[in-house]
C-alpha atoms as one frame of an Amber mdcrd trajectory, in Angstrom:
protein
  77.702  75.014 114.042  79.732  74.629 117.217  80.433  77.267 119.795  83.945
  77.683 118.380  82.551  79.565 115.383  81.107  83.018 115.019  77.349  83.537
 114.806  75.232  86.086 112.948  72.210  87.163 114.981  69.519  89.833 114.849
  70.025  92.964 116.916  66.825  91.923 118.711  68.583  88.783 119.999  71.605
  90.712 121.286  71.804  90.806 125.092  74.317  92.013 127.705  77.145  89.549
 128.175  77.561  88.780 124.471  80.807  89.621 122.679  80.318  91.417 119.341
  82.986  91.114 116.631  81.143  92.708 113.714  78.022  94.564 112.578  76.271
  95.207 109.259  77.073  98.933 109.251  80.553 100.394 108.483  82.605 101.675
 111.447  82.574 105.255 110.197  78.758 105.405 110.419  78.746 104.610 114.138
  80.161 106.386 117.221  82.280 103.339 118.160  86.033 103.259 117.574  85.818
  99.478 117.270  82.962  97.060 116.762  84.703  94.402 118.841  83.248  94.775
 122.322  81.620  93.026 125.239  78.038  94.262 125.569  77.760  95.308 129.201
  74.359  97.017 129.215  71.290  97.686 127.061  72.173 101.333 126.354  74.903
 100.155 123.949  72.336  97.994 122.153  69.967 100.971 121.902  72.764 103.088
 120.390  73.500 100.350 117.865  69.828 100.295 116.820  69.833 104.085 116.312
  72.832 103.685 113.992  70.772 101.393 111.769  72.447  98.154 112.835  70.168
  95.175 112.192  72.543  92.182 112.282  75.570  91.561 114.497  78.239  88.868
 114.610  79.051  87.441 118.041  81.861  85.212 119.302  80.414  82.708 121.825
  83.941  81.877 123.022  84.318  85.359 124.513  80.794  85.936 125.798  77.276
  84.550 126.077  75.773  82.411 123.327  72.273  82.313 121.868  70.777  78.963
 122.781  69.290  77.090 119.840  70.043  79.849 117.331  72.002  78.478 114.345
  74.359  80.612 112.312  72.864  82.380 109.298  75.505  80.867 107.016  77.974
  78.051 106.737  81.080  80.021 105.984  83.232  77.404 107.720  85.566  79.851
 109.378  85.591  82.623 106.756  84.083  85.041 109.274  87.002  84.466 111.613
  89.414  85.147 108.753  87.599  88.327 107.766  87.463  89.521 111.376  91.190
  88.913 111.755  91.858  90.747 108.500  89.736  93.672 109.646  91.932  93.947
 112.717  95.110  94.112 110.617  94.720  97.882 110.252  93.496  98.514 113.791
  91.066 101.048 115.182  93.096 104.089 116.163  91.941 107.136 118.093  89.820
 109.569 116.101  90.200 112.356 118.622  93.801 113.449 118.107  95.589 114.471
 114.952  98.673 112.512 116.027  96.619 109.326 115.811  96.565 109.800 112.042
 100.297 109.069 112.124  99.794 105.826 114.063  96.977 104.835 111.745  99.019
 105.565 108.612 101.942 103.461 109.852  99.650 100.541 110.759  97.898 100.745
 107.397 101.194 100.798 105.517 102.389  97.720 107.401  99.155  95.832 106.675
  99.291  96.665 102.969 102.963  95.636 102.867 101.929  92.227 104.222  99.195
  92.071 101.596 101.700  92.680  98.792 104.115  90.162 100.320 101.377  87.563
 100.071 100.801  88.464  96.424 104.552  88.334  95.732 104.622  84.772  97.063
 101.920  83.768  94.614  99.028  83.832  97.050  95.566  85.103  96.072  94.662
  88.771  96.636  93.570  89.034 100.299  90.334  90.900  99.628  89.326  91.007
 103.289  92.482  92.965 104.169  91.875  95.421 101.333  88.240  95.936 102.324
  89.179  96.412 105.982  91.780  99.000 104.972  89.229 100.846 102.847  86.660
 100.901 105.679  89.194 102.294 108.135  90.533 104.887 105.699  86.986 106.056
 104.981  86.351 106.389 108.710  89.399 108.635 109.022  88.543 110.717 105.978
  85.019 111.358 107.241  86.201 112.243 110.741  89.464 114.113 110.153  90.397
 114.455 106.492  92.869 117.239 107.186  94.866 115.028 109.573  95.089 112.327
 106.905  96.129 114.809 104.213  98.815 116.177 106.552 100.144 112.660 107.113
 100.304 112.134 103.354 102.419 115.268 103.008 104.708 114.396 105.934 105.322
 110.803 104.806 105.897 111.833 101.204 108.516 114.417 102.192 110.331 112.025
 104.533 110.550 109.149 102.042 113.743 108.856 100.044 111.861 106.804  97.452
 108.217 105.969  96.814 107.527 102.266  97.355 104.684 100.317  95.778 103.061
 100.006  99.204 103.239 103.719  99.951 101.907 104.612  96.496  99.005 102.168
  96.889  98.062 103.609 100.289  98.386 107.251  99.190  96.379 106.586  96.024
  93.684 104.886  98.077  93.443 107.738 100.596  93.250 110.438  97.931  90.820
 108.456  95.764  88.461 107.936  98.693  88.678 111.615  99.624  87.727 112.467
  96.038  84.856 109.956  96.211  83.321 111.760  99.188  83.507 115.120  97.419
  82.178 113.584  94.205  79.229 111.993  96.038  79.812 108.290  95.388  77.741
 105.885  97.455  79.204 103.502 100.007  79.350 100.464  97.701  81.139 102.440
  94.995  83.588 103.807  97.564  84.472 100.281  98.711  85.115  99.182  95.125
  87.092 102.355  94.400  89.279 101.994  97.486  89.946  98.308  96.857  90.851
  98.995  93.242  93.125 101.862  94.299  95.025  99.577  96.685  95.469  96.910
  94.006  95.817  99.101  90.903  99.550  98.446  90.464  99.484  94.762  91.477
 100.828  93.896  88.027 104.204  95.387  88.943 104.652  92.433  91.299 105.042
  90.233  88.219 107.843  92.372  86.739 111.562  92.502  87.688 111.995  94.700
  90.754 114.931  96.668  89.321 112.898  97.503  86.230 109.999  98.794  88.322
 112.263 100.764  90.636 114.089 102.498  87.774 111.123 102.899  85.432 111.857
 106.575  84.802 115.202 105.694  83.193 114.356 102.812  80.871 114.644 101.913
  77.204 111.731 101.857  74.788 111.535  98.074  75.068 111.516  98.247  78.858
 108.818 100.947  78.723 106.658  98.676  76.560 107.053  95.911  79.148 106.163
  98.242  82.017 103.015  99.298  80.184 101.796  95.721  80.397 101.392  95.964
  84.180  97.611  96.602  83.991  97.191  93.318  82.074  99.520  91.546  84.509
  97.437  92.948  87.372  94.350  91.273  85.941  96.297  88.013  85.859  97.067
  88.443  89.555  93.420  89.145  90.416  92.204  86.216  88.298  93.572  83.927
  91.006  90.885  85.111  93.419  87.154  84.511  92.965  85.848  87.269  95.236
  87.333  90.295  93.428  84.517  92.394  91.963  84.546  93.039  88.200  84.648
  96.808  88.826  87.851  96.389  90.855  89.338  94.484  87.931  88.333  97.313
  85.584  90.149  99.810  87.801  93.306  97.694  87.618  92.943  97.229  83.851
  91.978 100.803  82.922  93.697 103.202  85.341  96.216 104.223  82.647  93.585
 104.723  79.948  92.810 108.337  78.994  89.649 110.016  77.744  91.333 111.104
  74.479  92.629 107.602  73.707  96.257 108.433  74.538  96.494 105.937  77.396
  97.474 102.277  77.603  97.282  99.307  77.311  94.137  99.292  75.129  93.843
 102.943  74.077  90.256 103.173  75.330  88.333 106.442  74.988  85.641 108.392
  76.798  82.783 106.378  78.254  84.579 103.110  77.481  86.676 103.838  80.594
  85.215 103.035  84.004  84.411 106.152  86.033  86.140 104.620  89.077  89.210
 103.821  86.964  89.287 107.452  85.859  89.375 108.628  89.483  92.215 106.252
  90.331  94.001 107.243  87.123  93.930 110.942  88.025  95.083 110.338  91.596
  97.717 107.807  90.487  99.194 110.359  88.072  99.133 113.182  90.627 100.701
 111.049  93.363 103.434 109.971  90.984 104.252 113.586  90.139 104.591 114.730
  93.766 106.612 111.692  94.902 110.284 110.814  94.628 110.732 107.795  92.373
 113.850 106.026  91.189 116.055 108.956  92.184 113.814 111.437  90.338 112.918
 114.437  92.536 109.302 115.173  93.362 107.499 117.929  91.486 106.346 120.924
  93.527 102.715 120.242  94.542 101.266 123.395  92.965 103.070 122.605  89.685
 101.458 119.152  89.749  98.043 120.753  90.326  98.663 123.055  87.352  99.355
 119.997  85.209  96.116 118.420  86.453  94.161 121.469  85.293  95.910 121.399
  81.922  95.176 117.691  81.425  91.471 118.382  81.966  91.484 121.190  79.403
  93.322 118.988  76.907  90.747 116.231  77.321  93.000 113.558  78.791  90.802
 113.375  81.893  87.206 114.250  82.647  87.159 117.951  83.577  84.591 117.466
  86.366  86.741 114.785  88.014  89.808 117.029  87.739  87.867 119.857  89.392
  86.795 117.552  92.228  90.358 116.312  92.729  91.724 119.847  92.934  89.095
 120.726  95.537  90.549 117.907  97.638  94.285 118.534  97.206  94.012 122.329
  96.902  95.626 124.783  94.524  98.397 124.994  97.111  98.366 121.492  98.675
  99.235 120.883 102.318 103.014 121.000 102.686 103.524 123.680 100.018 106.005
 126.449 100.793 104.673 129.839  99.694 105.799 133.463  99.620 103.252 135.944
 100.987 102.821 139.473  99.675 104.300 140.646 102.994 107.612 139.053 102.000
 107.171 136.343 104.632 107.477 132.630 103.943 104.768 130.223 105.060 103.847
 126.548 104.853 100.344 125.467 103.883  98.928 123.446 106.798  95.215 123.385
 105.935  92.780 124.054 103.112  89.728 126.283 102.686  87.633 124.486 100.034
  85.488 127.563  99.405  88.546 129.821  99.052  91.145 127.674  97.355  93.683
 130.472  96.915  93.484 131.282 100.627  94.592 128.237 102.635  95.615 128.056
 106.294  99.341 128.638 106.649 102.103 128.602 109.228 104.289 131.689 108.831
 107.893 130.617 109.448 110.170 133.383 108.084 110.159 137.166 108.035 110.586
 139.496 105.040 114.377 139.420 105.335 114.448 135.613 105.428 114.925 135.423
 109.187 113.347 132.357 110.824 110.710 133.199 113.386 111.469 131.636 116.794
 107.741 130.952 117.121 106.052 130.352 113.770 102.465 131.553 113.856  99.355
 130.250 112.077  97.281 132.466 109.780  94.021 131.616 108.047  94.285 133.540
 104.794  90.510 133.300 104.305  89.626 134.788 107.720  89.266 138.499 108.497
  91.907 139.783 110.900  90.339 142.558 112.990  90.510 145.216 110.322  94.076
 144.399 109.330  94.856 143.353 105.774  95.080 139.589 105.437  98.186 138.450
 103.539  97.801 136.774 100.159 100.008 134.228  98.429 102.352 135.763  95.872
 103.842 132.513  94.574 105.039 129.049  95.516 108.635 128.412  96.567 110.931
 125.393  96.353 111.765 124.204  99.903 115.111 122.820  98.719 116.174 126.241
  97.412 114.994 127.942 100.597 116.560 125.321 102.927 113.237 124.642 104.646
 112.481 121.264 106.248 108.737 121.090 105.615 108.268 117.771 107.447 109.747
 119.203 110.639 107.178 121.999 110.724 104.277 119.707 109.809 105.303 117.314
 112.578 105.164 120.212 115.050 101.722 121.232 113.803 100.507 117.646 114.232
 101.878 117.394 117.750 100.302 120.709 118.772  96.926 119.554 117.426  97.243
 116.356 119.431  98.151 118.075 122.699
C-alpha cells in the first residue's frame, strides 16, 4: 500500500503528528465533534483510549506515517470513499439548538443526493446512509429535543412532503424510538439505514403518480402498493445492503393483523425493525402535507396511533414507545389551557405526558402577548396553580404561525 491510501493502525501506534480520519467507535460515543483531526499531543490519544477506541484510520498524506506498518486490509480506496461519504452530512455543533437547523439542512441535502444517484440507476450508496444514521444518532443522544423541534418547524414550513424529507423524518423518529426501546448499536444502524431507504421503490414509479397518491384510482393504488417490492429491486443492485435493511424495505407496510401489503404478513412474520419503521412512516404521513392534502393535527395522529395498537394493527408496546417519543401533544401543537390562554408545545415531559413545556402566546380574550412566556406544566409554580391543557386547537383556525414561534424558541436557546 502506498502513502496515498489510508491506513488502519492500533491506538498503541498512534503518535502526535498523525492525521486521523476515522475510529472504530461511533462519533456519539466520544466527546469529539469530528473524528478527522491532527493529533497534536498525547492527551488526545489518552482520551481516545478512555472512549474504548482500539483502532484508528490515518491519512499519511496529511500527517505522519507509520514506517513499515502495512494496512490491515486491501480495500483499494474504499476507505477514502467511505470517509468522503461520512463527511457528506458534516459534524455540526452540538452545543446550540440552532445547530440542529444547520444539521437538518445538511442531512436533507445529502439524502437528496443519495436519491438522485438512485434515480439515475446507481447502486444504493450505503456509506452515505450509514454516515447519516451515525450523525443523526449523535444528535438524538445529545439534544433530542432540538431535533424534534426541527422536525416540527420543517414540517410546518413545507408546502408538500418530498420523498427526501419523509425519509429523513422517518429516520430521525425511528432512531429516537430505538433509543427509548433499548435497541443496541448494530440494530440502530440497520434500523436507520432501512428508514432512509424504506420508500426507495417509489423511485421506480411515475413521479406524478407518487406525488398525487392520495387521489388515485384503484388500479393506480394497486401499482403504488408494489413500491416495497420495487424497493427490493433497487437494493438488489448493491451487495453490501444487510438482509435486515431489505426486510424493512419489504415489510414496512405489513401489519400485525394481516391487513397490510404487499404480502399480508402477520405477527412475528414481520421484522421488529420493519414494524418500528412502519409505525413511524404512518405517523409521519399523517402529520405531513402530501399531494395537496392538509396535515392532520399531531394529537389526532397520536390518537390514531393508540387506536391502531388496540385494534392489533401494530404491536402495542411499540406504539407505547413511539408515543413516549412524540408525546400526547407533540412539539408544535397548539393547545388551549384551562386559563383560557393559548400555548404552543415546545418541549416534552416523558414522565408526565399530559403536561408538556409550553410557550403561552395569547391571553384569555385571544389577545397576543407582546412577550410570550414559557411554562413547564409539570413543574410546581411557587404555590400557584399550574395550568393544564383543556384541548388541542387548529392553528389555521386560530391564525397562529407555529413555525414563527418555534423559530424564536430555537434562536433564544442558541443565544
